[in-house]
Phi, psi and omega in degrees: 000318180296320178297320179297320179297313182296316182295315182293319179297320180297320179298327181282354179077021184273326185234131166229129190304321183281311187288333187263003177287137177294146184299128172084003177211186185257014178286146178257120188300318182296323178293318178299319180294319177298320179296320178297320177297316179298318178298317181297320179291320186284335188256015175244150180277346180238142177293155186231157177278168177299320180296315180297320180293321178299316179296315182296325183263005180056047181246151169301139185299321180295318178298315180299316182297316181297318178296319179294321176301317181294314180296323177293318179302325181272000178080011182275337171227160176237140179248127175285117185294339180276315185261347184060030178255151187252144173223169179296136181274158181295333178300322179288321178298319179297320177296317180294335181268354178294148184309318183291329184271330183270359187304315185298314180294315179297318181297320179293324185274333191304315179301323179290318179296323180293323175291322181296318182289333174291325180281321180232091186285073175224178181293127180247131178234141168253121187231155178229165182283145170230167178303114178059028181197174169233148178228142177278136177249351174207147180214134174245132183252142181280167181274035180267150176293332178257111182233166176273166178289167176278120185263001186301129179066014177260115179298130179239148185294156183277322193282346185231005174255151181294320179289328175295321179293323176301318178294312181301326182294345179266352184285154176288166180300317181295316181295320179292321178300317179296319180294316183285347177287344178283168172271109183276135182291137175264107184276331177216177177295340183266355182293127176278121177236346179287124184304318182293318179292324180290320176300318180297321179293325179290328173299320178296320178299314181298321182288318185278332183084013176203164180231152177235157168229126184236093180066023185271334176261318178217130184299345183258005184234134174237159180197165179218141183223156173222154184271147176249121185248148178277185185296334180271003179088354180285148179291127181258320184195179175227154172241136183224153172239126180220160181180181180300142183298333181287341175261315180262080178288169178302318179298318180296323178302314181289332177292321183270351183305317178300326179290325177292319177297317179298319179297317179299318180294321179293319177297319179301317179296322180290317182287330178288343179258001186245108177303142178092356179257137177307133181103345177286147181304336181284348179246163181294000000 
């Protein structure tokens, strides 16, 4: 993928190793500009057009467009063909979810997750956002004979998972309106697909500081999630506890929710103090 990015960018005339090096060091200007575009896309709650991104990154519009074409070709950004707005591509999410790239976040969270599973012996997931989905990047399994499947790197829907609802609750009104204008799949009889009911449930999530799913993905599975925020307050990841409905009843979910929130807050404190982890001041 990296070779494809370099080759495609070179064909567009955006990068020449000699001409594009920043004065006095070995940085390549085109790579820095591409990185600035990725940061701008990743750190906003609403997708943006090429013109908006060029303005935000102080780039010539033609340069910004060429870089975006290259990033889209490599799967690092996605362009909505209807709105011409850009969002982070699944290729970048996959890279971020690769073992070598996710190590810092997982390493920062793992001690907290291990304490949580001792306190609440059910399946624990650390998840991050993907385009129109959430994916788990770490999972701890309890010592029960009845366990859930391994969800690592499996995209899961936003509207009916507890971690997906935590993410949706951070979206702007316009972004949420666009999402709810789609036809959302009903996976079980309990899946919320009505826009008004889903909006009301997200209001509850914002007020409570956690989200639940009760038979909405699978009638036999319940779960609860809380958000992990970086130093700038943006959502970095989620932590969730899920398990069979006969063990994790609705009442039990609300009983353990404060512990899940506390774990999310503790992870947030750890990542904000750890360089190289998303959410740290040294990163966007």
